[in-house]
C-alpha positions in Angstrom: -69.9 26.1 28.4 -67.3 26.2 25.5 -65.1 28.4 28.0 -65.5 25.9 30.9 -64.6 22.8 28.8 -61.3 24.9 27.1 -60.3 25.7 30.7 -60.5 22.3 32.0 -58.6 21.0 28.9 -55.9 23.6 29.6 -55.6 22.7 33.4 -55.3 19.0 32.3 -52.4 19.9 29.9 -50.5 22.0 32.8 -50.9 19.5 35.4 -49.4 16.5 33.1 -46.4 19.0 32.2 -45.9 19.7 35.9 -45.9 15.9 37.0 -43.7 15.0 34.1 -41.1 17.7 35.1 -41.2 16.5 38.9 -40.7 12.7 37.8 -37.9 13.4 34.9 -37.7 11.1 31.9 -39.3 7.8 32.0 -37.3 4.6 31.8 -37.2 4.1 28.0 -35.9 7.6 27.6 -32.0 8.4 27.5 -30.4 11.6 28.6 -28.1 12.4 25.6 -24.4 12.0 26.3 -24.7 10.1 29.5 -23.9 6.7 28.2 -21.2 8.1 25.8 -19.7 9.9 28.9 -19.7 6.9 31.1 -18.0 4.6 28.8 -15.4 6.9 27.5 -12.2 6.0 28.9 -9.8 8.3 31.0 -7.3 9.6 28.3 -4.3 8.4 30.4 -1.3 6.4 29.0 0.3 4.4 31.6 2.5 1.3 31.4 -0.3 -1.3 31.7 -3.4 0.7 30.5 -4.7 3.1 28.2 -7.8 4.9 29.3 -10.1 2.1 30.8 -8.4 -0.6 28.7 -5.9 -2.8 30.2 -3.4 -5.0 29.0 -4.7 -8.6 29.9 -8.1 -7.9 29.3 -10.1 -10.0 27.0 -10.0 -8.8 23.4 -14.0 -8.7 23.4 -13.9 -6.0 26.0 -12.9 -3.6 23.5 -16.5 -3.7 22.3 -17.4 -2.0 25.6 -15.7 1.0 24.9 -16.0 1.6 21.2 -18.8 1.6 18.7 -18.6 -1.3 16.6 -18.7 0.8 13.4 -15.4 2.1 14.7 -13.7 -1.4 15.1 -12.1 -3.4 12.2 -10.3 -6.7 12.3 -6.8 -6.4 10.4 -4.6 -9.3 9.0 -1.0 -9.4 8.5 1.2 -12.2 7.2 4.9 -12.9 7.9 7.2 -15.9 8.2 5.4 -17.5 11.0 1.9 -17.3 9.4 -1.4 -14.9 9.6 -1.6 -12.5 12.7 -4.8 -10.8 13.6 -5.2 -7.5 15.4 -8.0 -4.9 16.0 -7.9 -1.3 14.7 -10.2 1.4 16.1 -10.6 4.2 13.9 -11.7 8.0 15.1 -15.2 9.2 15.1 -14.8 10.3 11.5 -14.5 6.6 10.4 -11.0 6.9 8.9 -8.2 8.4 11.0 -6.1 5.9 13.0 -7.2 5.7 16.8 -6.0 2.5 18.6 -4.5 -1.2 17.5 -5.2 -3.9 19.7 -3.1 -7.3 19.2 -4.0 -10.4 20.9 -2.4 -13.1 23.0 -4.3 -16.6 22.7 -4.1 -19.5 25.0 -6.0 -22.3 23.8 -5.4 -24.8 21.3 -8.0 -23.1 18.9 -6.8 -19.5 19.7 -10.1 -18.6 20.7 -9.4 -17.4 24.1 -7.7 -14.2 23.5 -6.4 -11.4 25.5 -4.7 -8.0 25.0 -1.2 -8.2 24.6 -0.3 -4.9 23.1 -1.8 -1.6 22.6 -0.7 1.0 20.1 -2.4 4.6 20.3 -2.3 6.5 17.3 -4.3 9.5 18.3 -3.4 12.6 20.2 -6.2 12.5 22.3 -4.5 10.2 24.9 -1.1 11.3 26.4 1.2 9.6 29.0 1.4 10.5 32.8 4.4 13.0 31.6 2.0 14.4 29.0 3.8 13.1 26.1 1.2 12.3 23.2 1.1 11.7 19.4 2.2 14.7 17.6 5.2 15.5 20.0 8.5 15.9 18.8 11.6 13.8 19.7 13.2 16.5 21.7 9.9 17.0 23.9 10.2 13.3 24.4 13.8 13.2 25.7 12.8 15.9 28.1 10.3 13.6 29.6 11.9 10.2 29.4 15.2 8.8 29.0 15.3 7.1 25.6 17.5 4.0 26.0 17.9 2.4 22.7 16.3 3.0 19.1 15.3 -0.1 17.1 13.2 -1.5 13.9 10.2 -3.6 15.0 7.8 -4.7 12.5 8.5 -1.8 10.1 8.5 0.9 12.5 11.2 3.0 14.0 10.7 2.9 17.8 12.6 4.7 20.7 12.4 2.5 23.9 11.9 4.6 27.3 13.6 3.6 30.5 10.4 1.9 31.3 10.6 -1.6 29.6 6.6 -1.5 28.5 6.3 1.8 26.9 8.0 2.9 23.7 7.3 5.5 21.2 6.9 5.3 17.3 8.7 8.1 15.3 8.0 9.5 12.1 11.1 8.6 9.6 10.3 11.2 7.1 13.0 13.8 8.4 15.7 11.2 9.3 18.8 11.3 7.0 20.0 8.2 5.3 23.0 8.4 6.7 21.9 8.1 10.3 20.8 4.4 9.7 24.5 3.4 9.5 24.8 4.3 13.1 21.3 4.0 14.7 22.6 6.1 17.3 19.6 7.6 19.5 21.8 10.7 20.3 22.0 11.4 16.6 18.4 11.4 15.8 16.7 14.9 14.8 14.9 16.5 17.6 12.0 17.4 15.2 11.4 13.7 14.5 7.5 13.4 15.4 6.1 10.7 17.5 3.2 9.1 15.6 2.3 6.1 17.9 2.8 5.1 21.6 2.9 1.5 22.5 2.6 -0.5 25.6 3.1 -4.0 26.1 2.5 -7.0 28.7 
């Protein structure tokens, strides 16, 4: 009698396991990695988008691509007043990843779209395979640098494409260079620390 009960119990467990394997996980269960993979942007920097995020999108759309724990509002001040941007940090919660700057349209500055994106991570690259961490020498081999200028505290190399530019590390640039500001005289080992696209 005990053997019959035990056999019946084992058959019930096996039948339930087979049925579960055939039907797959229930609607409430999530397959690890599927949602993340779906939302992860393509790692390409083009002249109007970075991954799946485009210039002109609503600033709120940033929250569709990154966890809210990685998103911070940053405020800067100049002669024109206060400016707000959104900074995204890497998965470690500290390393710079991207910066999004808005352009607002209504009188209360509540309707805002993405005006400028600055990429600070080497995980994204241009169609010509240039990324953060590449040298100026490598940049010159991929793009024609038309000018170099100071912009909001950054040394920016402008490419022949008017809406893509490259922020350069200044630690290896001699003080004498600043008298000429000639792109041709910039040291080839200067590193790219950011890639910026604008509307």
